[in-house]
C-alpha positions as CSV (number, residue, x, y, z in Angstrom):
1,X,-32.6,-135.3,74.6
2,X,-34.0,-134.6,71.1
3,X,-31.0,-132.5,70.1
4,X,-28.6,-135.3,70.8
5,X,-30.5,-137.6,68.5
6,X,-30.7,-134.8,65.9
7,X,-26.9,-135.1,65.8
8,X,-26.5,-138.9,66.3
9,X,-29.0,-140.1,63.7
10,X,-27.7,-138.2,60.7
11,X,-24.1,-138.8,61.8
12,X,-24.8,-142.6,62.0
13,X,-26.3,-142.6,58.5
14,X,-23.4,-140.6,56.9
15,X,-20.8,-142.7,58.7
16,X,-22.6,-145.9,57.7
17,X,-22.7,-144.9,54.1
18,X,-19.0,-144.2,54.2
19,X,-18.1,-147.4,56.0
20,X,-20.3,-149.3,53.6
21,X,-18.6,-147.7,50.6
22,X,-15.3,-148.8,52.1
23,X,-16.7,-152.4,52.4
24,X,-16.2,-152.4,56.2
25,X,-17.9,-155.5,57.8
26,X,-21.0,-154.6,59.9
27,X,-20.8,-151.1,58.6
28,X,-24.1,-149.8,59.8
29,X,-23.8,-151.3,63.3
30,X,-20.3,-150.0,63.7
31,X,-21.4,-146.5,62.5
32,X,-24.2,-146.4,65.0
33,X,-21.9,-147.6,67.9
34,X,-19.3,-144.9,67.0
35,X,-21.9,-142.1,66.7
36,X,-24.0,-142.9,69.7
37,X,-20.9,-143.9,71.8
38,X,-19.2,-140.7,71.1
39,X,-22.3,-138.7,72.2
40,X,-22.7,-140.8,75.3
41,X,-19.1,-140.4,76.3
42,X,-18.9,-136.7,75.5
43,X,-22.1,-136.0,77.4
44,X,-21.3,-138.2,80.3
45,X,-24.7,-139.9,80.3
46,X,-26.4,-142.7,78.4
47,X,-28.3,-142.2,75.2
48,X,-31.4,-144.5,75.5
49,X,-33.0,-145.9,72.3
50,X,-36.7,-145.5,71.8
51,X,-38.2,-148.9,72.8
52,X,-40.4,-149.1,69.7
53,X,-37.5,-148.6,67.4
54,X,-35.4,-151.1,69.3
55,X,-38.2,-153.7,69.4
56,X,-38.6,-153.4,65.6
57,X,-34.9,-153.6,65.1
58,X,-34.3,-156.8,67.1
59,X,-37.4,-158.4,65.4
60,X,-35.7,-157.8,62.0
61,X,-32.5,-159.3,63.4
62,X,-34.5,-162.4,64.4
63,X,-36.1,-162.6,60.9
64,X,-32.7,-162.3,59.2
65,X,-31.4,-165.1,61.4
66,X,-34.3,-167.4,60.3
67,X,-34.5,-166.6,56.6
68,X,-31.4,-168.7,55.5
69,X,-33.2,-171.8,56.9
70,X,-35.9,-171.4,54.3
71,X,-33.5,-171.8,51.4
72,X,-32.1,-175.1,52.6
73,X,-34.2,-178.3,52.1
74,X,-34.8,-180.4,55.2
75,X,-33.1,-183.3,53.5
76,X,-29.9,-181.3,53.0
77,X,-29.9,-180.1,56.6
78,X,-30.5,-183.6,57.8
79,X,-27.6,-185.0,55.8
80,X,-25.3,-182.4,57.4
81,X,-26.8,-182.7,60.9
82,X,-24.0,-184.7,62.5
83,X,-21.1,-182.7,61.0
84,X,-23.0,-179.5,61.9
85,X,-23.4,-180.6,65.5
86,X,-19.7,-181.6,65.7
87,X,-18.7,-178.0,64.5
88,X,-21.3,-176.5,66.9
89,X,-20.0,-178.5,69.9
90,X,-16.4,-177.5,69.2
91,X,-17.4,-173.8,68.9
92,X,-19.6,-173.9,72.0
93,X,-16.9,-175.6,74.1
94,X,-14.4,-172.9,73.2
95,X,-16.9,-170.0,73.7
96,X,-18.3,-171.2,77.0
97,X,-14.8,-172.2,78.3
98,X,-13.3,-168.9,77.2
99,X,-16.2,-166.9,78.7
100,X,-16.0,-168.7,82.0
101,X,-12.2,-168.1,82.2
102,X,-12.7,-164.4,81.4
103,X,-15.4,-164.1,84.1
104,X,-13.1,-165.8,86.7
105,X,-10.2,-163.5,85.8
106,X,-12.3,-160.2,85.9
107,X,-14.8,-159.7,88.7
108,X,-16.6,-157.0,86.7
109,X,-17.4,-159.5,84.0
110,X,-20.3,-161.9,84.8
111,X,-20.3,-165.5,83.4
112,X,-23.2,-164.5,81.1
113,X,-21.3,-161.5,79.8
114,X,-18.1,-163.5,79.3
115,X,-19.8,-166.3,77.4
116,X,-21.9,-164.1,75.2
117,X,-18.9,-162.0,74.3
118,X,-17.0,-165.2,73.3
119,X,-19.6,-167.3,71.5
120,X,-18.8,-167.3,67.8
121,X,-21.7,-166.8,65.4
122,X,-24.7,-164.4,65.4
123,X,-22.7,-161.3,66.3
124,X,-25.7,-159.0,65.7
125,X,-27.9,-161.2,67.9
126,X,-25.6,-161.5,70.9
127,X,-26.0,-157.9,72.3
128,X,-29.8,-158.4,72.1
129,X,-29.5,-161.7,74.0
130,X,-27.2,-160.0,76.5
131,X,-29.7,-157.3,77.3
132,X,-32.5,-159.8,77.6
133,X,-30.4,-162.0,80.0
134,X,-29.2,-159.1,82.1
135,X,-25.5,-159.3,80.9
136,X,-23.3,-156.3,80.0
137,X,-24.4,-155.8,76.4
138,X,-21.7,-153.1,75.9
139,X,-18.9,-155.5,76.6
140,X,-20.6,-158.2,74.6
141,X,-21.0,-155.9,71.6
142,X,-17.3,-154.7,71.7
143,X,-16.0,-158.3,71.9
144,X,-18.4,-159.7,69.2
145,X,-17.7,-156.9,66.6
146,X,-13.9,-157.1,67.2
147,X,-14.1,-160.8,66.4
148,X,-16.4,-160.0,63.4
149,X,-13.9,-157.5,62.0
150,X,-10.9,-159.9,62.4
151,X,-12.8,-162.8,60.8
152,X,-14.3,-160.8,58.0
153,X,-11.0,-159.2,57.1
154,X,-9.0,-162.4,57.3
155,X,-11.5,-164.7,55.3
156,X,-10.8,-163.3,51.8
157,X,-7.0,-163.3,52.4
158,X,-6.9,-166.9,53.8
159,X,-9.4,-168.5,51.3
160,X,-7.5,-167.0,48.4
161,X,-4.9,-169.7,48.9
162,X,-7.4,-172.6,48.7
163,X,-8.6,-174.5,45.6
164,X,-12.2,-173.8,44.9
165,X,-14.9,-176.1,43.6
166,X,-17.0,-175.4,40.5
167,X,-20.5,-175.7,39.3
168,X,-22.3,-173.4,41.7
169,X,-25.3,-171.4,40.5
170,X,-26.4,-168.2,42.0
171,X,-30.0,-167.8,42.9
172,X,-32.3,-165.0,41.6
173,X,-33.6,-162.3,43.9
174,X,-37.3,-161.9,44.5
175,X,-38.9,-158.4,44.7
176,X,-41.0,-157.5,47.7
177,X,-44.6,-156.3,47.2
178,X,-46.3,-153.8,49.5
179,X,-48.3,-156.3,51.5
180,X,-45.2,-158.4,52.1
181,X,-43.4,-155.3,53.4
182,X,-46.3,-154.8,55.8
183,X,-46.1,-158.5,56.8
184,X,-42.4,-158.1,57.5
185,X,-43.0,-155.1,59.7
186,X,-45.8,-156.8,61.7
187,X,-43.7,-160.0,62.3
188,X,-40.7,-157.9,63.4
189,X,-42.8,-155.8,65.8
190,X,-45.2,-158.4,67.2
191,X,-43.2,-161.6,66.9
192,X,-41.8,-161.1,70.4
193,X,-45.4,-161.0,71.8
194,X,-46.2,-164.3,70.2
195,X,-42.8,-165.7,71.4
196,X,-43.7,-164.8,75.0
197,X,-47.1,-166.5,74.7
198,X,-45.3,-169.6,73.5
199,X,-42.8,-169.3,76.4
200,X,-39.8,-169.3,74.1
201,X,-36.4,-168.5,75.5
202,X,-35.3,-165.1,74.3
203,X,-38.7,-164.5,72.6
204,X,-37.5,-161.1,71.1
205,X,-35.3,-163.1,68.7
206,X,-36.7,-166.6,68.6
207,X,-40.3,-165.4,68.2
208,X,-39.8,-163.5,64.9
209,X,-37.3,-166.2,63.8
210,X,-39.7,-169.1,64.1
211,X,-42.6,-167.2,62.6
212,X,-40.5,-166.2,59.6
213,X,-39.4,-169.7,58.9
214,X,-43.0,-171.1,59.3
215,X,-44.7,-168.4,57.2
216,X,-41.9,-168.5,54.5
217,X,-42.4,-172.3,54.0
218,X,-46.1,-171.6,53.2
219,X,-45.5,-168.8,50.7
220,X,-45.4,-169.3,46.9
221,X,-42.0,-168.8,45.2
222,X,-43.1,-165.3,44.0
223,X,-43.4,-163.9,47.5
224,X,-40.7,-163.5,50.2
225,X,-40.3,-162.2,53.7
226,X,-36.9,-160.8,53.1
227,X,-36.8,-157.4,54.8
228,X,-36.2,-154.4,52.4
229,X,-32.8,-152.8,52.7
230,X,-34.2,-149.8,54.7
231,X,-35.5,-152.2,57.4
232,X,-32.2,-153.9,57.6
233,X,-30.4,-150.6,58.0
234,X,-32.9,-149.5,60.7
235,X,-32.3,-152.8,62.6
236,X,-28.6,-152.6,62.4
237,X,-28.6,-148.9,63.5
238,X,-30.9,-149.7,66.4
239,X,-28.6,-152.5,67.7
240,X,-25.6,-150.2,67.3
241,X,-27.3,-147.3,69.1
242,X,-28.3,-149.6,71.9
243,X,-24.7,-150.7,72.4
244,X,-23.0,-147.4,71.8
245,X,-25.5,-145.3,73.7
246,X,-24.8,-147.2,76.9
247,X,-21.0,-146.8,76.7
248,X,-19.1,-145.2,79.6
249,X,-15.5,-144.8,80.6
250,X,-15.7,-147.6,83.1
251,X,-17.1,-150.0,80.5
252,X,-14.4,-149.1,78.0
253,X,-11.7,-149.4,80.8
254,X,-13.0,-152.9,81.6
255,X,-12.9,-153.9,77.9
256,X,-9.5,-152.4,77.3
257,X,-8.1,-154.4,80.3
258,X,-9.5,-157.6,78.8
259,X,-8.4,-156.8,75.2
260,X,-5.3,-159.2,75.3
261,X,-7.5,-162.0,76.5
262,X,-10.2,-161.2,73.9
263,X,-7.7,-161.1,71.0
264,X,-6.1,-164.4,72.2
265,X,-9.6,-166.0,72.2
266,X,-10.2,-164.7,68.6
267,X,-7.0,-166.3,67.4
268,X,-7.7,-169.5,69.3
269,X,-11.3,-169.9,67.9
270,X,-10.1,-169.1,64.3
271,X,-7.4,-171.7,64.6
272,X,-9.7,-174.3,66.2
273,X,-12.3,-173.8,63.5
274,X,-9.6,-174.2,60.8
275,X,-8.5,-177.5,62.4
276,X,-12.1,-178.6,62.7
277,X,-12.4,-178.1,58.9
278,X,-9.8,-180.8,58.1
279,X,-11.8,-183.9,59.1
280,X,-14.9,-182.4,57.3
281,X,-13.1,-182.6,54.0
282,X,-12.9,-186.4,54.2
283,X,-16.2,-186.9,56.1
284,X,-18.3,-185.0,53.6
285,X,-16.0,-185.3,50.5
286,X,-15.7,-181.5,50.1
287,X,-12.8,-179.1,49.4
288,X,-11.0,-177.4,52.3
289,X,-12.3,-174.1,50.8
290,X,-15.8,-175.2,51.5
291,X,-14.9,-176.8,54.9
292,X,-13.1,-173.6,56.1
293,X,-16.1,-171.4,55.1
294,X,-18.5,-173.8,56.8
295,X,-16.6,-173.7,60.1
296,X,-15.7,-170.0,60.0
297,X,-16.5,-168.5,63.4
298,X,-19.0,-165.9,62.3
299,X,-19.1,-163.2,59.6
300,X,-21.9,-165.1,57.9
301,X,-22.5,-162.5,55.2
302,X,-18.9,-162.6,54.2
303,X,-18.9,-166.4,54.3
304,X,-22.0,-166.5,52.0
305,X,-20.5,-164.0,49.6
306,X,-17.3,-165.9,49.3
307,X,-19.2,-169.2,49.1
308,X,-21.2,-167.9,46.1
309,X,-18.2,-166.4,44.4
310,X,-16.2,-169.7,44.8
311,X,-19.1,-171.9,43.7
312,X,-19.2,-173.8,47.0
313,X,-22.0,-176.3,47.6
314,X,-24.8,-176.3,50.2
315,X,-22.6,-177.6,52.9
316,X,-21.4,-174.1,53.8
317,X,-24.9,-172.7,54.4
318,X,-26.2,-175.9,56.1
319,X,-23.4,-176.3,58.7
320,X,-23.3,-172.5,59.4
321,X,-27.1,-172.6,60.1
322,X,-26.9,-175.8,62.3
323,X,-24.2,-174.1,64.4
324,X,-26.2,-170.8,64.5
325,X,-29.2,-172.7,65.9
326,X,-27.0,-174.5,68.4
327,X,-25.5,-171.2,69.6
328,X,-29.0,-169.6,69.9
329,X,-30.4,-172.5,71.9
330,X,-27.4,-172.5,74.3
331,X,-27.5,-168.7,74.6
332,X,-31.3,-168.7,75.2
333,X,-30.9,-171.1,78.1
334,X,-27.6,-169.6,79.3
335,X,-28.6,-169.0,83.0
336,X,-29.5,-172.7,83.3
337,X,-26.3,-173.7,81.6
338,X,-24.2,-171.6,83.9
339,X,-26.0,-173.0,87.0
340,X,-25.2,-176.5,85.7
341,X,-21.5,-175.7,85.1
342,X,-21.0,-174.0,88.5
343,X,-23.0,-176.5,90.6
344,X,-21.0,-177.7,93.6
345,X,-18.5,-174.8,93.4
Protein backbone atom coordinates (compact mmCIF):
# COMPACT_ATOMS: atom_id res chain seq x y z
CA UNK A 1 0.00 0.00 0.00
CA UNK A 2 2.70 2.51 1.00
CA UNK A 3 4.47 2.37 -2.36
CA UNK A 4 1.29 3.40 -4.16
CA UNK A 5 1.00 6.51 -1.99
CA UNK A 6 4.73 7.16 -2.52
CA UNK A 7 3.83 7.62 -6.19
CA UNK A 8 0.38 9.22 -5.87
CA UNK A 9 1.21 11.91 -3.29
CA UNK A 10 4.16 13.57 -5.11
CA UNK A 11 2.42 13.10 -8.48
CA UNK A 12 -0.64 14.92 -7.10
CA UNK A 13 1.49 17.82 -5.84
CA UNK A 14 3.41 18.17 -9.11
CA UNK A 15 0.25 17.98 -11.22
CA UNK A 16 -1.52 20.39 -8.85
CA UNK A 17 1.29 22.94 -9.21
CA UNK A 18 1.12 22.59 -13.00
CA UNK A 19 -2.68 22.93 -13.18
CA UNK A 20 -2.55 25.85 -10.73
CA UNK A 21 0.04 27.57 -12.91
CA UNK A 22 -2.29 27.10 -15.89
CA UNK A 23 -5.14 28.64 -13.82
CA UNK A 24 -7.28 25.50 -14.12
CA UNK A 25 -10.32 25.69 -11.79
CA UNK A 26 -10.17 23.36 -8.76
CA UNK A 27 -6.57 22.54 -9.71
CA UNK A 28 -5.60 20.64 -6.55
CA UNK A 29 -8.76 18.54 -6.39
CA UNK A 30 -8.54 17.62 -10.07
CA UNK A 31 -4.84 16.78 -9.72
CA UNK A 32 -5.58 14.43 -6.82
CA UNK A 33 -8.48 12.80 -8.69
CA UNK A 34 -6.30 12.20 -11.76
CA UNK A 35 -3.31 10.84 -9.80
CA UNK A 36 -5.22 8.59 -7.40
CA UNK A 37 -7.76 7.56 -10.05
CA UNK A 38 -4.98 6.50 -12.42
CA UNK A 39 -3.40 4.39 -9.69
CA UNK A 40 -6.73 2.82 -8.68
CA UNK A 41 -7.64 1.97 -12.27
CA UNK A 42 -4.16 0.69 -13.13
CA UNK A 43 -3.98 -1.52 -10.05
CA UNK A 44 -7.57 -2.71 -10.26
CA UNK A 45 -8.27 -1.95 -6.59
CA UNK A 46 -9.31 1.06 -4.54
CA UNK A 47 -6.79 3.41 -2.94
CA UNK A 48 -8.26 4.27 0.48
CA UNK A 49 -7.35 7.59 2.12
CA UNK A 50 -6.11 7.67 5.72
CA UNK A 51 -9.17 8.49 7.87
CA UNK A 52 -7.30 11.14 9.89
CA UNK A 53 -6.19 12.99 6.75
CA UNK A 54 -9.68 12.80 5.27
CA UNK A 55 -11.29 13.95 8.53
CA UNK A 56 -8.97 16.98 8.67
CA UNK A 57 -9.56 17.74 5.00
CA UNK A 58 -13.35 17.70 5.17
CA UNK A 59 -13.17 19.85 8.31
CA UNK A 60 -11.16 22.47 6.42
CA UNK A 61 -13.73 22.32 3.62
CA UNK A 62 -16.47 23.03 6.17
CA UNK A 63 -14.49 25.97 7.55
CA UNK A 64 -13.95 27.41 4.08
CA UNK A 65 -17.70 27.22 3.44
CA UNK A 66 -18.42 29.17 6.63
CA UNK A 67 -15.76 31.89 6.46
CA UNK A 68 -17.47 34.07 3.80
CA UNK A 69 -20.44 34.43 6.16
CA UNK A 70 -18.21 36.27 8.63
CA UNK A 71 -17.46 39.08 6.21
CA UNK A 72 -21.10 39.88 5.43
CA UNK A 73 -23.03 41.95 8.05
CA UNK A 74 -26.31 40.40 9.20
CA UNK A 75 -28.15 43.51 8.00
CA UNK A 76 -26.81 42.99 4.48
CA UNK A 77 -27.72 39.30 4.50
CA UNK A 78 -31.20 40.15 5.80
CA UNK A 79 -31.78 42.69 3.04
CA UNK A 80 -30.92 40.11 0.39
CA UNK A 81 -32.73 37.23 2.09
CA UNK A 82 -35.82 37.10 -0.16
CA UNK A 83 -33.88 37.43 -3.45
CA UNK A 84 -31.38 34.86 -2.15
CA UNK A 85 -34.15 32.42 -1.26
CA UNK A 86 -35.68 32.96 -4.72
CA UNK A 87 -32.37 32.09 -6.40
CA UNK A 88 -31.87 29.12 -4.05
CA UNK A 89 -35.34 27.72 -4.74
CA UNK A 90 -34.85 27.93 -8.52
CA UNK A 91 -31.46 26.21 -8.26
CA UNK A 92 -32.76 23.53 -5.90
CA UNK A 93 -35.81 22.75 -8.06
CA UNK A 94 -33.59 22.25 -11.10
CA UNK A 95 -31.01 20.20 -9.18
CA UNK A 96 -33.52 17.95 -7.39
CA UNK A 97 -35.64 17.52 -10.52
CA UNK A 98 -32.62 16.73 -12.68
CA UNK A 99 -31.25 14.31 -10.09
CA UNK A 100 -34.54 12.44 -9.76
CA UNK A 101 -34.88 12.16 -13.55
CA UNK A 102 -31.32 10.87 -13.78
CA UNK A 103 -32.00 8.25 -11.10
CA UNK A 104 -35.19 7.17 -12.88
CA UNK A 105 -33.34 6.74 -16.19
CA UNK A 106 -30.36 4.84 -14.78
CA UNK A 107 -30.98 2.08 -12.23
CA UNK A 108 -27.35 2.20 -11.06
CA UNK A 109 -27.78 5.83 -9.94
CA UNK A 110 -29.66 6.29 -6.66
CA UNK A 111 -31.83 9.38 -6.05
CA UNK A 112 -29.24 10.63 -3.51
CA UNK A 113 -26.45 10.21 -6.04
CA UNK A 114 -28.39 11.88 -8.85
CA UNK A 115 -29.45 14.89 -6.77
CA UNK A 116 -26.02 15.49 -5.19
CA UNK A 117 -24.36 15.30 -8.61
CA UNK A 118 -26.82 17.87 -9.97
CA UNK A 119 -27.07 20.37 -7.09
CA UNK A 120 -25.27 23.58 -8.07
CA UNK A 121 -23.02 25.17 -5.48
CA UNK A 122 -20.51 23.75 -3.01
CA UNK A 123 -18.77 21.39 -5.44
CA UNK A 124 -16.01 20.54 -2.95
CA UNK A 125 -18.60 19.74 -0.25
CA UNK A 126 -20.88 17.49 -2.32
CA UNK A 127 -18.58 14.43 -2.48
CA UNK A 128 -18.16 14.63 1.31
CA UNK A 129 -21.94 14.79 1.76
CA UNK A 130 -22.35 11.94 -0.72
CA UNK A 131 -20.06 9.68 1.28
CA UNK A 132 -21.80 10.62 4.53
CA UNK A 133 -25.23 9.87 3.03
CA UNK A 134 -24.23 6.60 1.37
CA UNK A 135 -24.40 7.94 -2.21
CA UNK A 136 -21.88 7.14 -4.96
CA UNK A 137 -19.38 9.91 -4.27
CA UNK A 138 -17.34 8.97 -7.36
CA UNK A 139 -20.24 9.78 -9.66
CA UNK A 140 -21.07 12.91 -7.63
CA UNK A 141 -17.49 14.18 -7.85
CA UNK A 142 -17.25 13.65 -11.62
CA UNK A 143 -20.56 15.44 -12.23
CA UNK A 144 -19.78 18.31 -9.86
CA UNK A 145 -16.31 19.04 -11.21
CA UNK A 146 -17.43 18.81 -14.81
CA UNK A 147 -19.99 21.53 -13.98
CA UNK A 148 -17.35 23.51 -12.08
CA UNK A 149 -14.98 23.43 -15.05
CA UNK A 150 -17.67 24.54 -17.50
CA UNK A 151 -18.94 27.35 -15.26
CA UNK A 152 -15.45 28.57 -14.32
CA UNK A 153 -14.29 28.65 -17.93
CA UNK A 154 -17.43 30.34 -19.22
CA UNK A 155 -17.76 33.03 -16.53
CA UNK A 156 -14.85 35.28 -17.62
CA UNK A 157 -15.91 34.95 -21.28
CA UNK A 158 -19.59 35.73 -20.67
CA UNK A 159 -19.17 38.54 -18.14
CA UNK A 160 -16.70 40.33 -20.41
CA UNK A 161 -19.73 41.51 -22.43
CA UNK A 162 -21.54 43.07 -19.44
CA UNK A 163 -21.24 46.62 -18.11
CA UNK A 164 -19.55 46.67 -14.72
CA UNK A 165 -20.29 48.87 -11.69
CA UNK A 166 -17.65 51.03 -10.04
CA UNK A 167 -16.59 52.00 -6.57
CA UNK A 168 -15.65 48.64 -5.07
CA UNK A 169 -12.81 48.49 -2.57
CA UNK A 170 -10.74 45.38 -2.02
CA UNK A 171 -10.22 44.23 1.53
CA UNK A 172 -6.84 43.78 3.18
CA UNK A 173 -5.61 40.33 4.12
CA UNK A 174 -4.84 39.37 7.71
CA UNK A 175 -1.80 37.28 8.63
CA UNK A 176 -2.29 34.15 10.72
CA UNK A 177 -0.38 33.76 13.98
CA UNK A 178 0.76 30.40 15.30
CA UNK A 179 -1.97 29.91 17.89
CA UNK A 180 -4.64 30.69 15.28
CA UNK A 181 -3.11 28.07 12.99
CA UNK A 182 -3.44 25.62 15.90
CA UNK A 183 -7.06 26.72 16.43
CA UNK A 184 -7.82 26.12 12.74
CA UNK A 185 -6.35 22.61 12.95
CA UNK A 186 -8.33 21.78 16.11
CA UNK A 187 -11.64 23.07 14.69
CA UNK A 188 -11.09 21.19 11.43
CA UNK A 189 -10.31 17.90 13.18
CA UNK A 190 -12.68 17.98 16.14
CA UNK A 191 -15.52 20.07 14.69
CA UNK A 192 -17.23 16.90 13.48
CA UNK A 193 -17.28 15.48 17.02
CA UNK A 194 -19.03 18.58 18.36
CA UNK A 195 -21.40 18.51 15.38
CA UNK A 196 -22.40 14.94 16.24
CA UNK A 197 -23.00 15.90 19.87
CA UNK A 198 -25.28 18.71 18.63
CA UNK A 199 -27.04 16.19 16.32
CA UNK A 200 -26.41 18.31 13.23
CA UNK A 201 -27.15 16.83 9.79
CA UNK A 202 -23.83 16.03 8.08
CA UNK A 203 -21.78 17.00 11.19
CA UNK A 204 -18.49 16.52 9.35
CA UNK A 205 -19.21 19.69 7.37
CA UNK A 206 -21.76 21.67 9.38
CA UNK A 207 -19.89 21.18 12.68
CA UNK A 208 -16.68 22.98 11.58
CA UNK A 209 -18.77 25.47 9.56
CA UNK A 210 -20.90 26.64 12.50
CA UNK A 211 -17.96 26.68 14.94
CA UNK A 212 -15.93 28.75 12.47
CA UNK A 213 -18.68 31.34 12.07
CA UNK A 214 -19.33 31.55 15.82
CA UNK A 215 -15.69 31.84 16.84
CA UNK A 216 -14.84 34.29 14.04
CA UNK A 217 -17.59 36.68 15.14
CA UNK A 218 -15.93 36.85 18.58
CA UNK A 219 -12.39 37.41 17.33
CA UNK A 220 -10.79 40.88 17.11
CA UNK A 221 -10.06 42.23 13.64
CA UNK A 222 -6.37 41.37 14.01
CA UNK A 223 -7.08 37.62 14.18
CA UNK A 224 -8.67 35.29 11.64
CA UNK A 225 -9.53 31.62 11.23
CA UNK A 226 -8.64 31.60 7.54
CA UNK A 227 -6.72 28.33 7.01
CA UNK A 228 -3.16 28.75 5.74
CA UNK A 229 -2.64 27.80 2.12
CA UNK A 230 -0.99 24.49 3.01
CA UNK A 231 -4.13 23.44 4.94
CA UNK A 232 -6.30 24.33 1.95
CA UNK A 233 -4.09 22.28 -0.35
CA UNK A 234 -4.15 19.28 2.00
CA UNK A 235 -7.95 19.52 2.19
CA UNK A 236 -8.42 19.71 -1.57
CA UNK A 237 -5.96 16.85 -2.12
CA UNK A 238 -7.75 14.71 0.49
CA UNK A 239 -11.12 15.23 -1.19
CA UNK A 240 -9.61 14.48 -4.60
CA UNK A 241 -7.87 11.34 -3.34
CA UNK A 242 -11.10 10.13 -1.76
CA UNK A 243 -12.94 10.52 -5.07
CA UNK A 244 -10.20 9.33 -7.41
CA UNK A 245 -8.99 6.47 -5.24
CA UNK A 246 -12.43 4.85 -5.41
CA UNK A 247 -12.71 4.99 -9.21
CA UNK A 248 -13.32 1.81 -11.14
CA UNK A 249 -14.14 0.84 -14.70
CA UNK A 250 -17.85 0.25 -13.87
CA UNK A 251 -18.08 3.67 -12.20
CA UNK A 252 -16.53 5.40 -15.23
CA UNK A 253 -18.78 3.43 -17.56
CA UNK A 254 -21.88 4.55 -15.67
CA UNK A 255 -20.73 8.18 -15.73
CA UNK A 256 -19.85 8.04 -19.44
CA UNK A 257 -23.29 6.62 -20.22
CA UNK A 258 -24.89 9.56 -18.41
CA UNK A 259 -22.53 12.19 -19.83
CA UNK A 260 -25.04 13.59 -22.39
CA UNK A 261 -27.66 14.01 -19.65
CA UNK A 262 -25.10 15.61 -17.33
CA UNK A 263 -23.94 18.09 -19.98
CA UNK A 264 -27.56 18.90 -20.85
CA UNK A 265 -28.23 19.62 -17.18
CA UNK A 266 -25.18 21.91 -16.95
CA UNK A 267 -26.43 23.93 -19.95
CA UNK A 268 -29.95 24.07 -18.49
CA UNK A 269 -28.84 25.23 -15.05
CA UNK A 270 -26.53 27.91 -16.48
CA UNK A 271 -29.34 29.17 -18.70
CA UNK A 272 -31.87 29.10 -15.86
CA UNK A 273 -29.55 31.04 -13.55
CA UNK A 274 -28.91 33.59 -16.30
CA UNK A 275 -32.66 34.07 -16.69
CA UNK A 276 -33.08 34.31 -12.92
CA UNK A 277 -30.58 37.18 -12.92
CA UNK A 278 -32.84 39.41 -15.05
CA UNK A 279 -35.56 40.12 -12.44
CA UNK A 280 -32.85 40.71 -9.81
CA UNK A 281 -31.55 43.73 -11.71
CA UNK A 282 -34.85 45.57 -11.19
CA UNK A 283 -35.64 44.04 -7.81
CA UNK A 284 -32.32 45.09 -6.23
CA UNK A 285 -31.34 47.95 -8.59
CA UNK A 286 -28.06 46.30 -9.60
CA UNK A 287 -26.26 45.71 -12.88
CA UNK A 288 -26.72 42.48 -14.83
CA UNK A 289 -23.01 41.84 -14.27
CA UNK A 290 -23.66 41.67 -10.51
CA UNK A 291 -26.87 39.68 -10.92
CA UNK A 292 -25.23 37.13 -13.23
CA UNK A 293 -22.37 36.57 -10.78
CA UNK A 294 -24.80 36.37 -7.85
CA UNK A 295 -26.81 33.61 -9.56
CA UNK A 296 -23.87 31.72 -11.12
CA UNK A 297 -24.30 27.98 -10.44
CA UNK A 298 -21.12 27.40 -8.49
CA UNK A 299 -17.44 28.25 -9.06
CA UNK A 300 -17.56 30.58 -6.03
CA UNK A 301 -13.85 31.40 -6.08
CA UNK A 302 -14.05 32.48 -9.73
CA UNK A 303 -17.23 34.45 -8.96
CA UNK A 304 -15.59 36.30 -6.06
CA UNK A 305 -12.47 37.05 -8.10
CA UNK A 306 -14.52 38.52 -10.96
CA UNK A 307 -16.72 40.35 -8.47
CA UNK A 308 -13.70 42.03 -6.89
CA UNK A 309 -12.15 42.80 -10.27
CA UNK A 310 -15.40 44.32 -11.55
CA UNK A 311 -16.10 46.35 -8.36
CA UNK A 312 -19.38 44.54 -7.71
CA UNK A 313 -21.33 45.24 -4.54
CA UNK A 314 -22.07 42.93 -1.58
CA UNK A 315 -25.09 41.44 -3.37
CA UNK A 316 -22.87 38.86 -5.11
CA UNK A 317 -21.45 37.45 -1.88
CA UNK A 318 -24.76 37.68 0.02
CA UNK A 319 -26.91 35.82 -2.52
CA UNK A 320 -24.25 33.19 -3.20
CA UNK A 321 -23.98 32.51 0.54
CA UNK A 322 -27.75 32.37 1.07
CA UNK A 323 -28.02 29.84 -1.76
CA UNK A 324 -25.06 27.84 -0.42
CA UNK A 325 -26.76 27.60 2.98
CA UNK A 326 -29.98 26.47 1.31
CA UNK A 327 -28.16 23.81 -0.70
CA UNK A 328 -26.33 22.55 2.41
CA UNK A 329 -29.55 22.35 4.42
CA UNK A 330 -31.37 20.44 1.68
CA UNK A 331 -28.38 18.16 1.10
CA UNK A 332 -28.05 17.46 4.81
CA UNK A 333 -31.68 16.36 5.01
CA UNK A 334 -31.66 14.64 1.62
CA UNK A 335 -32.97 11.21 2.72
CA UNK A 336 -36.03 12.87 4.29
CA UNK A 337 -36.55 15.04 1.19
CA UNK A 338 -36.42 12.01 -1.10
CA UNK A 339 -38.89 10.10 1.07
CA UNK A 340 -41.24 13.08 0.89
CA UNK A 341 -40.95 13.34 -2.90
CA UNK A 342 -41.43 9.60 -3.50
CA UNK A 343 -44.26 9.10 -1.01
CA UNK A 344 -47.18 7.31 -2.58
CA UNK A 345 -45.24 6.01 -5.58
